C-alpha positions in Angstrom: 15.4 27.6 10.1 12.5 29.0 12.2 12.0 32.6 11.0 8.8 33.3 9.1 9.3 34.0 5.4 7.1 35.5 3.0 6.2 33.2 0.2 3.5 33.4 -2.6 0.7 31.1 -1.7 -1.1 29.8 -4.6 -4.8 29.3 -4.3 -6.5 28.2 -7.6 -9.7 27.2 -5.6 -12.3 29.6 -4.7 -12.4 30.4 -1.0 -15.7 29.4 0.8 -16.8 30.6 4.1 -16.6 27.8 6.6 -16.9 28.1 10.3 -15.2 25.8 12.9 -18.5 24.0 13.5 -19.0 23.3 9.9 -16.1 20.7 9.7 -14.9 17.6 11.5 -11.3 18.1 10.4 -8.5 18.1 13.0 -7.1 21.3 14.2 -3.3 21.9 14.1 -0.8 24.1 15.6 0.8 26.6 13.3 4.3 25.3 12.1 7.2 27.5 12.1 8.2 28.9 8.7 11.7 27.6 7.5 14.3 29.6 5.8 16.5 28.6 2.9 20.2 27.8 3.7 22.9 30.2 2.4 23.7 27.7 -0.5 20.2 28.0 -1.9 19.2 29.8 -5.0 16.0 31.5 -3.8 13.2 31.1 -6.4 9.4 31.4 -6.7 7.2 29.0 -8.7 4.2 29.9 -10.5 1.9 27.3 -12.3 2.3 29.6 -15.4 5.9 28.7 -15.6 6.8 26.6 -18.8 10.5 25.9 -18.2 11.9 23.3 -15.8 13.7 24.9 -12.8 15.8 22.2 -11.1 16.1 24.4 -8.0 12.2 23.8 -7.3 11.2 20.5 -5.7 7.7 19.4 -6.6 5.9 17.0 -4.1 2.5 15.5 -4.6 0.4 14.1 -1.8 -3.4 13.3 -1.3 -5.6 15.1 1.3 -8.6 13.8 3.0 -10.0 13.8 6.6 -9.0 10.3 7.6 -5.3 10.8 6.8 -5.1 14.6 7.3 -3.0 14.2 10.5 -0.5 12.1 8.7 -0.3 14.4 5.8 0.4 17.4 8.0 3.1 15.5 9.8 4.7 14.6 6.4 4.6 18.1 5.2 6.3 19.3 8.5 9.0 16.6 8.3 10.0 17.5 4.7 10.2 21.2 5.5 12.1 20.7 8.8 15.0 18.7 7.1 15.1 20.5 3.8 18.3 22.6 3.0 16.1 24.8 0.8 12.6 24.6 2.3 11.3 27.8 0.4 12.0 26.0 -3.0 9.6 23.1 -2.0 6.2 23.2 -3.7 3.4 20.9 -2.6 0.7 19.6 -4.9 -2.2 18.4 -2.9 -4.9 16.0 -4.5 -8.4 16.2 -2.8 -12.0 15.6 -3.7 -14.1 18.7 -4.4 -16.3 18.1 -1.5 -13.8 18.9 1.3 -11.2 20.8 -0.7 -12.1 24.3 0.6 -11.8 23.0 4.3 -8.6 21.3 3.6 -7.0 24.2 1.9 -8.0 26.4 4.9 -6.3 23.9 7.2 -3.1 23.7 5.2 -2.8 27.4 4.7 -3.4 28.0 8.6 -0.9 25.4 9.6 1.8 26.3 7.1 1.1 30.1 6.3 4.5 30.3 4.4 3.9 27.2 2.3 3.7 27.3 -1.5 1.2 24.9 -2.5 -1.8 24.1 -4.9 -4.9 21.9 -4.4 -6.2 20.0 -7.4 -9.5 18.4 -7.6 -9.8 14.6 -8.1 -13.0 13.3 -9.4 -13.8 9.9 -7.7 -15.8 8.9 -10.7 -12.6 8.4 -12.6 -12.0 5.3 -10.8 -15.2 4.2 -9.0 -16.1 1.9 -11.8 -12.7 0.5 -12.1 -12.1 -0.4 -8.4 -13.0 -3.8 -6.8 -12.8 -4.6 -3.1 -9.4 -5.5 -1.7 -8.3 -6.9 1.7 -8.6 -3.6 3.4 -11.2 -0.9 3.0 -8.7 2.0 3.1 -7.0 0.6 -0.1 -10.4 0.8 -2.0 -10.8 4.6 -1.6 -10.8 6.5 -4.8 -7.9 8.9 -3.6 -5.7 5.8 -3.2 -5.7 5.7 -7.0 -5.0 9.5 -7.5 -1.3 8.7 -8.0 -2.2 7.2 -11.3 -3.6 10.4 -12.5 -0.8 13.0 -11.4 0.4 13.6 -15.0 -3.2 14.6 -15.9 -4.0 16.6 -12.7 -0.7 18.6 -12.3 0.2 21.5 -14.5 1.9 20.6 -17.7 4.9 22.7 -16.5 5.6 20.3 -13.7 7.7 17.6 -15.5 9.1 15.8 -12.5 7.4 15.1 -9.0 7.9 13.1 -5.9 4.8 11.3 -4.8 4.7 10.8 -1.1 1.9 8.8 0.9 0.2 10.4 3.9 1.6 8.0 6.6 5.3 8.7 6.5 7.9 11.2 7.7 11.1 12.3 5.9 14.1 12.5 8.2 16.7 13.8 5.5 17.0 16.5 2.9 14.5 15.7 0.3 16.7 17.2 -2.3 18.8 14.1 -2.2 15.8 12.1 -3.4 14.8 14.8 -5.9 18.1 14.8 -7.4 18.4 11.1 -8.4 19.1 10.3 -12.1 16.2 8.5 -13.6 18.0 7.7 -16.7 15.6 6.3 -19.4 13.2 5.3 -16.6 9.8 6.8 -15.9 9.7 6.0 -12.1 12.3 5.8 -9.6 11.7 4.0 -6.2 13.5 1.6 -3.8 12.9 -1.8 -5.2 13.3 -5.4 -4.0 14.3 -7.8 -6.6 13.7 -11.2 -4.9 10.0 -10.8 -4.7 7.7 -13.7 -5.0 4.9 -12.4 -7.3 2.7 -15.4 -6.7 1.6 -13.5 -3.6 0.4 -10.5 -5.4 -2.0 -12.1 -7.9 -4.7 -14.6 -7.9 -4.8 -18.0 -9.2 -7.0 -16.8 -12.1 -4.1 -14.5 -13.2 -1.6 -17.3 -13.1 -3.8 -19.7 -15.1 -4.0 -17.3 -18.0 -1.2 -17.3 -20.4 -2.2 -13.9 -21.6 -2.2 -12.2 -18.1 1.1 -13.8 -16.8 2.9 -13.1 -20.0 2.8 -9.5 -19.0 5.6 -10.4 -16.5 7.6 -12.8 -18.6 11.2 -11.9 -19.0 11.0 -9.2 -16.3 13.0 -9.2 -13.0 10.6 -9.9 -10.1 11.2 -6.5 -8.5 8.6 -5.2 -6.0 8.5 -1.5 -5.2 6.2 0.3 -2.7 4.2 2.9 -4.5 4.0 5.3 -1.5 7.4 6.9 -2.4 8.1 7.5 -6.1 10.2 9.9 -8.2 8.1 10.3 -11.5 9.2 11.8 -14.8 5.8 13.3 -15.7 6.9 14.1 -19.0 7.8 10.7 -19.9 4.6 9.4 -18.2 2.6 11.7 -20.5 4.4 10.6 -23.6 4.2 6.9 -22.9 0.4 7.2 -21.9 1.1 5.2 -18.7 -2.3 6.3 -17.1 -4.1 4.4 -19.9 -1.9 1.4 -19.3 -2.6 1.2 -15.5 -6.4 1.8 -16.1 -6.2 -1.1 -18.6 -5.3 -3.4 -15.8 -7.8 -2.0 -13.4 -10.5 -2.8 -15.9 -9.3 -6.3 -16.2 -9.3 -6.7 -12.5 -12.7 -5.4 -12.2 -14.0 -8.3 -14.6 -11.8 -11.1 -13.6 -10.4 -10.4 -10.1 -6.6 -11.0 -10.8 -5.2 -9.4 -7.7 -6.1 -8.4 -4.0 -4.0 -5.3 -3.1 -5.6 -2.1 -4.4 -3.6 0.2 -6.5 -0.2 -1.7 -6.1 -0.6 -4.6 -8.6 -1.2 -2.4 -11.6 1.9 -0.6 -11.0 3.8 -3.9 -10.7 2.4 -5.2 -14.0 3.4 -2.0 -15.8 6.7 -1.0 -14.1 8.1 -3.9 -12.2 11.7 -4.7 -13.5 11.8 -1.3 -15.2 12.2 1.2 -12.3 15.2 3.2 -11.5 16.5 1.8 -8.2 16.8 4.3 -5.3 18.5 3.6 -2.0 16.3 1.6 0.4 16.9 4.4 3.1 14.2 6.4 1.1 11.3 4.0 2.0 11.7 2.2 5.4 8.1 0.9 4.6 5.9 -1.6 6.4 6.1 0.0 9.8 2.3 -0.2 10.0 2.4 -4.0 10.0 0.5 -6.0 7.5 -2.8 -5.1 6.0 -4.9 -7.2 8.4 -3.6 -6.8 11.9 -1.0 -4.0 11.6 1.5 -5.6 14.3 4.5 -3.8 15.3 7.6 -4.0 12.9 11.2 -3.2 13.3 13.4 -1.0 11.0 15.0 -2.8 8.0 18.9 -2.9 8.4 20.7 0.1 7.1 20.5 3.8 7.1 17.2 5.7 7.3 16.0 8.8 5.3 12.3 8.1 5.3 9.9 6.2 7.7 6.7 4.8 6.2 3.9 3.4 8.2 2.4 1.4 5.4 0.1 -1.3 6.5 -3.0 -1.2 8.8 -1.4 0.3 11.9 -1.1 4.1 11.9 1.1 5.9 14.5 -1.4 8.5 15.3 -4.1 6.0 16.1 -1.9 3.8 18.1 -0.5 6.8 20.0 -4.1 8.0 20.7 -5.1 4.5 22.0 -2.1 4.5 24.3 -1.0 1.3 22.7 2.0 2.5 20.5 4.6 0.5 18.8 8.2 1.3 19.7 8.8 3.1 16.4 5.8 5.3 16.5 7.8 7.5 18.9 9.8 8.6 15.9 6.7 9.9 14.1 5.4 11.8 17.3 7.8 14.8 17.1 6.3 15.7 13.7 2.6 15.6 15.0 1.2 19.1 14.9 -2.2 18.1 16.2 -4.1 20.6 18.6 -7.5 18.8 18.4 -8.9 15.8 16.7 -12.3 14.3 16.2 -12.4 10.5 16.2 -11.4 9.3 12.8 -10.3 5.9 11.8 -9.7 4.2 8.4 -10.7 0.8 9.7 
């Protein structure tokens, strides 16, 4: 699994000359290149491909300076546990201002990785975002997952979206292979949620607003891990549906939690259930204090530090939570400036 392999590196963004002193991004050790298992059908993806190739796994993540260390650990964890790592393609979403620096960091850390970087325009959402309970939830890139169907090539009809504060400890092909049936989104869901906690009194006092949830199961799902049928998403114009709720929120303040409530209003009760092992979330504690949490009962395929507490910050401060030691083996950091999301 640790011999370097030659893969085509897709670089759709022009290269700019950036010296080490021009950037405050962390520096990372070069990751080993991982080889496909014998059972894998070796294939190469190109954005010009128009046919769906089930052997290729598409994963989307955001990239920015604050969460870059987490993103790198996440990519490393996926490759390390994948049975066919050469067949994994990463689609990174970044703002134009830092995309050249970020691309150089990814290509130097993962020289054999097949990836693309897509420019996300913050102006798409700036006028639609209202303040939430934590600053990190208000960043435009937190809303990029809503626009994946518009950003990614039309040839990509299915994608796994992963947040930048998680590690995968199982073969991602198992998650990729789930049958979405008629659904647009697949995710671990919890169907005994109390939705009164997710929306304000103004939402519940409006017959028009609360009717959006009438007759639907109160099923919460964390949007940091989703399998998305981009073809159905495009056909159903789900970006427009999510934006509609964001505009209502901007005018009337009907929720407090960033990009999650619009997803609940559009998809709750209509998600293909995925085993809970694929999102052991909440390891970062709540959104205000970030206290230590334990694992949920059951097997684990993905560890997710959603919440305020991030493992790299707690490790650096020498005040880690016990479960942060499970993230540490995937940390490729060589040097980091002081970056915090608080």
